[in-house]
mmCIF file as gemmi writes it, N, C-alpha and C atoms, coordinates in Angstrom:
data_model
loop_
_atom_site.group_PDB
_atom_site.id
_atom_site.type_symbol
_atom_site.label_atom_id
_atom_site.label_alt_id
_atom_site.label_comp_id
_atom_site.label_asym_id
_atom_site.label_entity_id
_atom_site.label_seq_id
_atom_site.pdbx_PDB_ins_code
_atom_site.Cartn_x
_atom_site.Cartn_y
_atom_site.Cartn_z
_atom_site.occupancy
_atom_site.B_iso_or_equiv
_atom_site.pdbx_formal_charge
_atom_site.auth_seq_id
_atom_site.auth_asym_id
_atom_site.pdbx_PDB_model_num
ATOM 1 N N . MET Axp A 1 ? 0.83 -1.164 0 1 0 ? 1 A 1
ATOM 2 C CA . MET Axp A 1 ? 0 0 0 1 0 ? 1 A 1
ATOM 3 C C . MET Axp A 1 ? 0.881 1.234 0 1 0 ? 1 A 1
ATOM 4 N N . ARG Axp A 2 ? 0.448 2.2 -0.752 1 0 ? 2 A 1
ATOM 5 C CA . ARG Axp A 2 ? 1.147 3.473 -0.81 1 0 ? 2 A 1
ATOM 6 C C . ARG Axp A 2 ? 0.134 4.601 -0.673 1 0 ? 2 A 1
ATOM 7 N N . HIS Axp A 3 ? 0.639 5.761 -0.296 1 0 ? 3 A 1
ATOM 8 C CA . HIS Axp A 3 ? -0.224 6.926 -0.229 1 0 ? 3 A 1
ATOM 9 C C . HIS Axp A 3 ? -0.659 7.301 -1.642 1 0 ? 3 A 1
ATOM 10 N N . TRP Axp A 4 ? -1.86 7.854 -1.733 1 0 ? 4 A 1
ATOM 11 C CA . TRP Axp A 4 ? -2.392 8.264 -3.024 1 0 ? 4 A 1
ATOM 12 C C . TRP Axp A 4 ? -1.487 9.326 -3.628 1 0 ? 4 A 1
ATOM 13 N N . LYS Axp A 5 ? -1.192 9.155 -4.904 1 0 ? 5 A 1
ATOM 14 C CA . LYS Axp A 5 ? -0.361 10.109 -5.616 1 0 ? 5 A 1
ATOM 15 C C . LYS Axp A 5 ? -1.116 10.541 -6.866 1 0 ? 5 A 1
ATOM 16 N N . GLU Axp A 6 ? -1.275 11.826 -7.02 1 0 ? 6 A 1
ATOM 17 C CA . GLU Axp A 6 ? -1.967 12.374 -8.188 1 0 ? 6 A 1
ATOM 18 C C . GLU Axp A 6 ? -1.222 11.965 -9.456 1 0 ? 6 A 1
ATOM 19 N N . CYS Axp A 7 ? -1.958 11.563 -10.485 1 0 ? 7 A 1
ATOM 20 C CA . CYS Axp A 7 ? -1.392 11.178 -11.79 1 0 ? 7 A 1
ATOM 21 C C . CYS Axp A 7 ? -0.423 9.999 -11.679 1 0 ? 7 A 1
ATOM 22 N N . TYR Axp A 8 ? -0.731 9.045 -10.816 1 0 ? 8 A 1
ATOM 23 C CA . TYR Axp A 8 ? 0.131 7.866 -10.636 1 0 ? 8 A 1
ATOM 24 C C . TYR Axp A 8 ? 0.048 6.962 -11.862 1 0 ? 8 A 1
ATOM 25 N N . ASN Axp A 9 ? 1.184 6.509 -12.35 1 0 ? 9 A 1
ATOM 26 C CA . ASN Axp A 9 ? 1.253 5.585 -13.471 1 0 ? 9 A 1
ATOM 27 C C . ASN Axp A 9 ? 1.798 4.25 -12.95 1 0 ? 9 A 1
ATOM 28 N N . PRO Axp A 10 ? 0.965 3.193 -12.88 1 0 ? 10 A 1
ATOM 29 C CA . PRO Axp A 10 ? 1.424 1.92 -12.326 1 0 ? 10 A 1
ATOM 30 C C . PRO Axp A 10 ? 2.542 1.276 -13.128 1 0 ? 10 A 1
ATOM 31 N N . ASN Axp A 11 ? 2.693 1.631 -14.386 1 0 ? 11 A 1
ATOM 32 C CA . ASN Axp A 11 ? 3.776 1.067 -15.191 1 0 ? 11 A 1
ATOM 33 C C . ASN Axp A 11 ? 5.141 1.627 -14.797 1 0 ? 11 A 1
ATOM 34 N N . GLU Axp A 12 ? 5.144 2.764 -14.134 1 0 ? 12 A 1
ATOM 35 C CA . GLU Axp A 12 ? 6.392 3.371 -13.703 1 0 ? 12 A 1
ATOM 36 C C . GLU Axp A 12 ? 6.735 3.032 -12.258 1 0 ? 12 A 1
ATOM 37 N N . GLY Axp A 13 ? 5.75 2.596 -11.476 1 0 ? 13 A 1
ATOM 38 C CA . GLY Axp A 13 ? 5.98 2.279 -10.068 1 0 ? 13 A 1
ATOM 39 C C . GLY Axp A 13 ? 6.707 0.951 -9.913 1 0 ? 13 A 1
ATOM 40 N N . LYS Axp A 14 ? 7.573 0.875 -8.928 1 0 ? 14 A 1
ATOM 41 C CA . LYS Axp A 14 ? 8.344 -0.338 -8.656 1 0 ? 14 A 1
ATOM 42 C C . LYS Axp A 14 ? 7.977 -0.872 -7.277 1 0 ? 14 A 1
ATOM 43 N N . LEU Axp A 15 ? 7.614 -2.14 -7.203 1 0 ? 15 A 1
ATOM 44 C CA . LEU Axp A 15 ? 7.358 -2.808 -5.943 1 0 ? 15 A 1
ATOM 45 C C . LEU Axp A 15 ? 8.624 -3.558 -5.573 1 0 ? 15 A 1
ATOM 46 N N . LEU Axp A 16 ? 9.3 -3.12 -4.523 1 0 ? 16 A 1
ATOM 47 C CA . LEU Axp A 16 ? 10.583 -3.708 -4.145 1 0 ? 16 A 1
ATOM 48 C C . LEU Axp A 16 ? 10.473 -4.691 -2.989 1 0 ? 16 A 1
ATOM 49 N N . ALA Axp A 17 ? 9.532 -4.454 -2.09 1 0 ? 17 A 1
ATOM 50 C CA . ALA Axp A 17 ? 9.381 -5.319 -0.927 1 0 ? 17 A 1
ATOM 51 C C . ALA Axp A 17 ? 7.906 -5.436 -0.584 1 0 ? 17 A 1
ATOM 52 N N . THR Axp A 18 ? 7.541 -6.559 0.05 1 0 ? 18 A 1
ATOM 53 C CA . THR Axp A 18 ? 6.144 -6.779 0.424 1 0 ? 18 A 1
ATOM 54 C C . THR Axp A 18 ? 6.082 -7.78 1.574 1 0 ? 18 A 1
ATOM 55 N N . ARG Axp A 19 ? 4.926 -7.889 2.172 1 0 ? 19 A 1
ATOM 56 C CA . ARG Axp A 19 ? 4.696 -8.904 3.207 1 0 ? 19 A 1
ATOM 57 C C . ARG Axp A 19 ? 4.296 -10.201 2.533 1 0 ? 19 A 1
ATOM 58 N N . VAL Axp A 20 ? 4.871 -11.289 3.016 1 0 ? 20 A 1
ATOM 59 C CA . VAL Axp A 20 ? 4.622 -12.601 2.442 1 0 ? 20 A 1
ATOM 60 C C . VAL Axp A 20 ? 4.188 -13.546 3.559 1 0 ? 20 A 1
ATOM 61 N N . SER Axp A 21 ? 3.15 -14.333 3.305 1 0 ? 21 A 1
ATOM 62 C CA . SER Axp A 21 ? 2.705 -15.343 4.253 1 0 ? 21 A 1
ATOM 63 C C . SER Axp A 21 ? 3.504 -16.627 4.01 1 0 ? 21 A 1
ATOM 64 N N . VAL Axp A 22 ? 4.068 -17.183 5.086 1 0 ? 22 A 1
ATOM 65 C CA . VAL Axp A 22 ? 4.906 -18.383 4.978 1 0 ? 22 A 1
ATOM 66 C C . VAL Axp A 22 ? 4.296 -19.478 5.839 1 0 ? 22 A 1
ATOM 67 N N . ARG Axp A 23 ? 4.06 -20.642 5.238 1 0 ? 23 A 1
ATOM 68 C CA . ARG Axp A 23 ? 3.558 -21.802 5.968 1 0 ? 23 A 1
ATOM 69 C C . ARG Axp A 23 ? 4.73 -22.733 6.251 1 0 ? 23 A 1
ATOM 70 N N . LEU Axp A 24 ? 4.877 -23.112 7.507 1 0 ? 24 A 1
ATOM 71 C CA . LEU Axp A 24 ? 5.958 -23.988 7.938 1 0 ? 24 A 1
ATOM 72 C C . LEU Axp A 24 ? 5.363 -25.358 8.27 1 0 ? 24 A 1
ATOM 73 N N . PHE Axp A 25 ? 5.445 -26.272 7.323 1 0 ? 25 A 1
ATOM 74 C CA . PHE Axp A 25 ? 4.895 -27.613 7.499 1 0 ? 25 A 1
ATOM 75 C C . PHE Axp A 25 ? 5.851 -28.488 8.301 1 0 ? 25 A 1
ATOM 76 N N . SER Axp A 26 ? 5.302 -29.465 9.005 1 0 ? 26 A 1
ATOM 77 C CA . SER Axp A 26 ? 6.059 -30.459 9.78 1 0 ? 26 A 1
ATOM 78 C C . SER Axp A 26 ? 6.94 -29.827 10.849 1 0 ? 26 A 1
ATOM 79 N N . LEU Axp A 27 ? 6.561 -28.673 11.34 1 0 ? 27 A 1
ATOM 80 C CA . LEU Axp A 27 ? 7.291 -28.027 12.419 1 0 ? 27 A 1
ATOM 81 C C . LEU Axp A 27 ? 6.729 -28.534 13.746 1 0 ? 27 A 1
ATOM 82 N N . PRO Axp A 28 ? 7.572 -29.157 14.578 1 0 ? 28 A 1
ATOM 83 C CA . PRO Axp A 28 ? 7.067 -29.67 15.862 1 0 ? 28 A 1
ATOM 84 C C . PRO Axp A 28 ? 6.394 -28.564 16.679 1 0 ? 28 A 1
ATOM 85 N N . ILE Axp A 29 ? 5.362 -28.934 17.407 1 0 ? 29 A 1
ATOM 86 C CA . ILE Axp A 29 ? 4.539 -27.969 18.133 1 0 ? 29 A 1
ATOM 87 C C . ILE Axp A 29 ? 5.35 -27.196 19.167 1 0 ? 29 A 1
ATOM 88 N N . TYR Axp A 30 ? 6.426 -27.786 19.697 1 0 ? 30 A 1
ATOM 89 C CA . TYR Axp A 30 ? 7.22 -27.071 20.693 1 0 ? 30 A 1
ATOM 90 C C . TYR Axp A 30 ? 8.074 -25.964 20.073 1 0 ? 30 A 1
ATOM 91 N N . PHE Axp A 31 ? 8.107 -25.874 18.736 1 0 ? 31 A 1
ATOM 92 C CA . PHE Axp A 31 ? 8.761 -24.755 18.057 1 0 ? 31 A 1
ATOM 93 C C . PHE Axp A 31 ? 7.787 -23.615 17.755 1 0 ? 31 A 1
ATOM 94 N N . TRP Axp A 32 ? 6.539 -23.769 18.149 1 0 ? 32 A 1
ATOM 95 C CA . TRP Axp A 32 ? 5.529 -22.755 17.863 1 0 ? 32 A 1
ATOM 96 C C . TRP Axp A 32 ? 5.558 -21.617 18.879 1 0 ? 32 A 1
ATOM 97 N N . ASP Axp A 33 ? 6.686 -21.356 19.451 1 0 ? 33 A 1
ATOM 98 C CA . ASP Axp A 33 ? 6.897 -20.246 20.364 1 0 ? 33 A 1
ATOM 99 C C . ASP Axp A 33 ? 7.131 -18.984 19.532 1 0 ? 33 A 1
ATOM 100 N N . PRO Axp A 34 ? 6.553 -17.841 19.903 1 0 ? 34 A 1
ATOM 101 C CA . PRO Axp A 34 ? 6.729 -16.626 19.106 1 0 ? 34 A 1
ATOM 102 C C . PRO Axp A 34 ? 8.194 -16.247 18.869 1 0 ? 34 A 1
ATOM 103 N N . GLU Axp A 35 ? 9.059 -16.466 19.846 1 0 ? 35 A 1
ATOM 104 C CA . GLU Axp A 35 ? 10.483 -16.136 19.67 1 0 ? 35 A 1
ATOM 105 C C . GLU Axp A 35 ? 11.14 -17.055 18.637 1 0 ? 35 A 1
ATOM 106 N N . ILE Axp A 36 ? 10.806 -18.335 18.664 1 0 ? 36 A 1
ATOM 107 C CA . ILE Axp A 36 ? 11.37 -19.276 17.695 1 0 ? 36 A 1
ATOM 108 C C . ILE Axp A 36 ? 10.836 -18.987 16.303 1 0 ? 36 A 1
ATOM 109 N N . LEU Axp A 37 ? 9.526 -18.77 16.195 1 0 ? 37 A 1
ATOM 110 C CA . LEU Axp A 37 ? 8.939 -18.436 14.898 1 0 ? 37 A 1
ATOM 111 C C . LEU Axp A 37 ? 9.504 -17.123 14.367 1 0 ? 37 A 1
ATOM 112 N N . GLY Axp A 38 ? 9.763 -16.181 15.261 1 0 ? 38 A 1
ATOM 113 C CA . GLY Axp A 38 ? 10.377 -14.919 14.862 1 0 ? 38 A 1
ATOM 114 C C . GLY Axp A 38 ? 11.788 -15.126 14.326 1 0 ? 38 A 1
ATOM 115 N N . GLY Axp A 39 ? 12.544 -16.017 14.955 1 0 ? 39 A 1
ATOM 116 C CA . GLY Axp A 39 ? 13.884 -16.335 14.473 1 0 ? 39 A 1
ATOM 117 C C . GLY Axp A 39 ? 13.865 -16.985 13.107 1 0 ? 39 A 1
ATOM 118 N N . ILE Axp A 40 ? 12.914 -17.875 12.893 1 0 ? 40 A 1
ATOM 119 C CA . ILE Axp A 40 ? 12.759 -18.507 11.579 1 0 ? 40 A 1
ATOM 120 C C . ILE Axp A 40 ? 12.381 -17.455 10.546 1 0 ? 40 A 1
ATOM 121 N N . GLY Axp A 41 ? 11.447 -16.581 10.908 1 0 ? 41 A 1
ATOM 122 C CA . GLY Axp A 41 ? 11.032 -15.512 10.006 1 0 ? 41 A 1
ATOM 123 C C . GLY Axp A 41 ? 12.172 -14.575 9.651 1 0 ? 41 A 1
ATOM 124 N N . ASN Axp A 42 ? 13.015 -14.25 10.624 1 0 ? 42 A 1
ATOM 125 C CA . ASN Axp A 42 ? 14.156 -13.368 10.367 1 0 ? 42 A 1
ATOM 126 C C . ASN Axp A 42 ? 15.218 -14.036 9.495 1 0 ? 42 A 1
ATOM 127 N N . SER Axp A 43 ? 15.249 -15.352 9.473 1 0 ? 43 A 1
ATOM 128 C CA . SER Axp A 43 ? 16.196 -16.038 8.585 1 0 ? 43 A 1
ATOM 129 C C . SER Axp A 43 ? 15.713 -15.999 7.126 1 0 ? 43 A 1
ATOM 130 N N . ILE Axp A 44 ? 14.404 -15.764 6.928 1 0 ? 44 A 1
ATOM 131 C CA . ILE Axp A 44 ? 13.826 -15.672 5.588 1 0 ? 44 A 1
ATOM 132 C C . ILE Axp A 44 ? 13.815 -14.219 5.1 1 0 ? 44 A 1
ATOM 133 N N . GLY Axp A 45 ? 13.463 -13.307 5.979 1 0 ? 45 A 1
ATOM 134 C CA . GLY Axp A 45 ? 13.347 -11.883 5.665 1 0 ? 45 A 1
ATOM 135 C C . GLY Axp A 45 ? 13.297 -11.13 6.97 1 0 ? 45 A 1
ATOM 136 N N . ASN Axp A 46 ? 12.395 -10.176 7.105 1 0 ? 46 A 1
ATOM 137 C CA . ASN Axp A 46 ? 12.163 -9.473 8.368 1 0 ? 46 A 1
ATOM 138 C C . ASN Axp A 46 ? 10.843 -9.951 8.94 1 0 ? 46 A 1
ATOM 139 N N . PHE Axp A 47 ? 10.918 -10.647 10.064 1 0 ? 47 A 1
ATOM 140 C CA . PHE Axp A 47 ? 9.716 -11.183 10.698 1 0 ? 47 A 1
ATOM 141 C C . PHE Axp A 47 ? 8.753 -10.053 11.007 1 0 ? 47 A 1
ATOM 142 N N . PHE Axp A 48 ? 7.461 -10.267 10.682 1 0 ? 48 A 1
ATOM 143 C CA . PHE Axp A 48 ? 6.436 -9.264 10.943 1 0 ? 48 A 1
ATOM 144 C C . PHE Axp A 48 ? 5.517 -9.704 12.077 1 0 ? 48 A 1
ATOM 145 N N . LYS Axp A 49 ? 4.878 -10.89 11.931 1 0 ? 49 A 1
ATOM 146 C CA . LYS Axp A 49 ? 3.996 -11.375 12.988 1 0 ? 49 A 1
ATOM 147 C C . LYS Axp A 49 ? 3.637 -12.836 12.794 1 0 ? 49 A 1
ATOM 148 N N . VAL Axp A 50 ? 3.139 -13.444 13.857 1 0 ? 50 A 1
ATOM 149 C CA . VAL Axp A 50 ? 2.587 -14.794 13.807 1 0 ? 50 A 1
ATOM 150 C C . VAL Axp A 50 ? 1.129 -14.663 13.413 1 0 ? 50 A 1
ATOM 151 N N . ALA Axp A 51 ? 0.694 -15.465 12.466 1 0 ? 51 A 1
ATOM 152 C CA . ALA Axp A 51 ? -0.707 -15.413 12.022 1 0 ? 51 A 1
ATOM 153 C C . ALA Axp A 51 ? -1.635 -15.794 13.176 1 0 ? 51 A 1
ATOM 154 N N . ASP Axp A 52 ? -2.813 -15.187 13.195 1 0 ? 52 A 1
ATOM 155 C CA . ASP Axp A 52 ? -3.787 -15.475 14.248 1 0 ? 52 A 1
ATOM 156 C C . ASP Axp A 52 ? -4.146 -16.952 14.303 1 0 ? 52 A 1
ATOM 157 N N . SER Axp A 53 ? -4.241 -17.603 13.153 1 0 ? 53 A 1
ATOM 158 C CA . SER Axp A 53 ? -4.594 -19.028 13.128 1 0 ? 53 A 1
ATOM 159 C C . SER Axp A 53 ? -3.543 -19.873 13.847 1 0 ? 53 A 1
ATOM 160 N N . THR Axp A 54 ? -2.282 -19.487 13.742 1 0 ? 54 A 1
ATOM 161 C CA . THR Axp A 54 ? -1.211 -20.201 14.445 1 0 ? 54 A 1
ATOM 162 C C . THR Axp A 54 ? -1.215 -19.818 15.919 1 0 ? 54 A 1
ATOM 163 N N . TRP Axp A 55 ? -1.388 -18.536 16.179 1 0 ? 55 A 1
ATOM 164 C CA . TRP Axp A 55 ? -1.378 -18.042 17.557 1 0 ? 55 A 1
ATOM 165 C C . TRP Axp A 55 ? -2.441 -18.741 18.408 1 0 ? 55 A 1
ATOM 166 N N . TRP Axp A 56 ? -3.625 -18.934 17.834 1 0 ? 56 A 1
ATOM 167 C CA . TRP Axp A 56 ? -4.727 -19.556 18.57 1 0 ? 56 A 1
ATOM 168 C C . TRP Axp A 56 ? -4.808 -21.062 18.354 1 0 ? 56 A 1
ATOM 169 N N . GLY Axp A 57 ? -3.902 -21.645 17.564 1 0 ? 57 A 1
ATOM 170 C CA . GLY Axp A 57 ? -3.844 -23.095 17.375 1 0 ? 57 A 1
ATOM 171 C C . GLY Axp A 57 ? -4.987 -23.668 16.571 1 0 ? 57 A 1
ATOM 172 N N . ARG Axp A 58 ? -5.518 -22.923 15.612 1 0 ? 58 A 1
ATOM 173 C CA . ARG Axp A 58 ? -6.64 -23.418 14.805 1 0 ? 58 A 1
ATOM 174 C C . ARG Axp A 58 ? -6.221 -24.555 13.887 1 0 ? 58 A 1
ATOM 175 N N . TYR Axp A 59 ? -5.046 -24.43 13.294 1 0 ? 59 A 1
ATOM 176 C CA . TYR Axp A 59 ? -4.549 -25.463 12.388 1 0 ? 59 A 1
ATOM 177 C C . TYR Axp A 59 ? -3.246 -26.002 12.968 1 0 ? 59 A 1
ATOM 178 N N . THR Axp A 60 ? -3.142 -27.302 13.102 1 0 ? 60 A 1
ATOM 179 C CA . THR Axp A 60 ? -1.937 -27.876 13.697 1 0 ? 60 A 1
ATOM 180 C C . THR Axp A 60 ? -1.057 -28.586 12.676 1 0 ? 60 A 1
ATOM 181 N N . SER Axp A 61 ? -1.422 -28.557 11.394 1 0 ? 61 A 1
ATOM 182 C CA . SER Axp A 61 ? -0.595 -29.205 10.38 1 0 ? 61 A 1
ATOM 183 C C . SER Axp A 61 ? 0.528 -28.285 9.897 1 0 ? 61 A 1
ATOM 184 N N . TYR Axp A 62 ? 0.406 -26.985 10.17 1 0 ? 62 A 1
ATOM 185 C CA . TYR Axp A 62 ? 1.459 -26.04 9.792 1 0 ? 62 A 1
ATOM 186 C C . TYR Axp A 62 ? 1.363 -24.777 10.658 1 0 ? 62 A 1
ATOM 187 N N . ALA Axp A 63 ? 2.513 -24.119 10.8 1 0 ? 63 A 1
ATOM 188 C CA . ALA Axp A 63 ? 2.552 -22.806 11.444 1 0 ? 63 A 1
ATOM 189 C C . ALA Axp A 63 ? 2.587 -21.767 10.329 1 0 ? 63 A 1
ATOM 190 N N . ASN Axp A 64 ? 1.922 -20.655 10.54 1 0 ? 64 A 1
ATOM 191 C CA . ASN Axp A 64 ? 1.837 -19.611 9.521 1 0 ? 64 A 1
ATOM 192 C C . ASN Axp A 64 ? 2.378 -18.308 10.106 1 0 ? 64 A 1
ATOM 193 N N . ILE Axp A 65 ? 3.388 -17.724 9.419 1 0 ? 65 A 1
ATOM 194 C CA . ILE Axp A 65 ? 3.954 -16.459 9.856 1 0 ? 65 A 1
ATOM 195 C C . ILE Axp A 65 ? 3.942 -15.469 8.694 1 0 ? 65 A 1
ATOM 196 N N . CYS Axp A 66 ? 4.065 -14.209 9.018 1 0 ? 66 A 1
ATOM 197 C CA . CYS Axp A 66 ? 4.127 -13.162 8.006 1 0 ? 66 A 1
ATOM 198 C C . CYS Axp A 66 ? 5.523 -12.547 8.055 1 0 ? 66 A 1
ATOM 199 N N . VAL Axp A 67 ? 6.148 -12.439 6.886 1 0 ? 67 A 1
ATOM 200 C CA . VAL Axp A 67 ? 7.52 -11.943 6.763 1 0 ? 67 A 1
ATOM 201 C C . VAL Axp A 67 ? 7.538 -10.819 5.749 1 0 ? 67 A 1
ATOM 202 N N . TYR Axp A 68 ? 8.25 -9.738 6.062 1 0 ? 68 A 1
ATOM 203 C CA . TYR Axp A 68 ? 8.444 -8.634 5.126 1 0 ? 68 A 1
ATOM 204 C C . TYR Axp A 68 ? 9.746 -8.901 4.408 1 0 ? 68 A 1
ATOM 205 N N . MET Axp A 69 ? 9.686 -9.027 3.073 1 0 ? 69 A 1
ATOM 206 C CA . MET Axp A 69 ? 10.899 -9.378 2.359 1 0 ? 69 A 1
ATOM 207 C C . MET Axp A 69 ? 11.068 -8.619 1.055 1 0 ? 69 A 1
ATOM 208 N N . ASN Axp A 70 ? 12.316 -8.473 0.672 1 0 ? 70 A 1
ATOM 209 C CA . ASN Axp A 70 ? 12.693 -7.845 -0.591 1 0 ? 70 A 1
ATOM 210 C C . ASN Axp A 70 ? 12.409 -8.852 -1.699 1 0 ? 70 A 1
ATOM 211 N N . ILE Axp A 71 ? 11.487 -8.531 -2.609 1 0 ? 71 A 1
ATOM 212 C CA . ILE Axp A 71 ? 11.117 -9.485 -3.658 1 0 ? 71 A 1
ATOM 213 C C . ILE Axp A 71 ? 11.929 -9.289 -4.917 1 0 ? 71 A 1
ATOM 214 N N . THR Axp A 72 ? 12.843 -8.336 -4.931 1 0 ? 72 A 1
ATOM 215 C CA . THR Axp A 72 ? 13.666 -8.142 -6.116 1 0 ? 72 A 1
ATOM 216 C C . THR Axp A 72 ? 14.843 -9.105 -6.159 1 0 ? 72 A 1
ATOM 217 N N . LYS Axp A 73 ? 15.13 -9.778 -5.035 1 0 ? 73 A 1
ATOM 218 C CA . LYS Axp A 73 ? 16.283 -10.687 -4.977 1 0 ? 73 A 1
ATOM 219 C C . LYS Axp A 73 ? 15.863 -12.146 -4.904 1 0 ? 73 A 1
ATOM 220 N N . LEU Axp A 74 ? 14.646 -12.45 -5.306 1 0 ? 74 A 1
ATOM 221 C CA . LEU Axp A 74 ? 14.191 -13.836 -5.293 1 0 ? 74 A 1
ATOM 222 C C . LEU Axp A 74 ? 14.848 -14.593 -6.458 1 0 ? 74 A 1
ATOM 223 N N . PRO Axp A 75 ? 15.155 -15.883 -6.256 1 0 ? 75 A 1
ATOM 224 C CA . PRO Axp A 75 ? 15.788 -16.657 -7.341 1 0 ? 75 A 1
ATOM 225 C C . PRO Axp A 75 ? 14.879 -16.864 -8.525 1 0 ? 75 A 1
């Protein structure tokens, strides 16, 4: 999201970074600590938050975190 800019041309705008949702499958439940999930998130990009579904334990097949990352350096 960006602030409204008069006469904005989307073809000229560059998206360099964004928030990305990451699902961590087969992660043991004892790793579902916010500090551990934050460390995993920081190894991928800049950790933003633990998803509410993970925080409240709605789904136990995967942990879901949100990471802010530079998308211009993806392989």
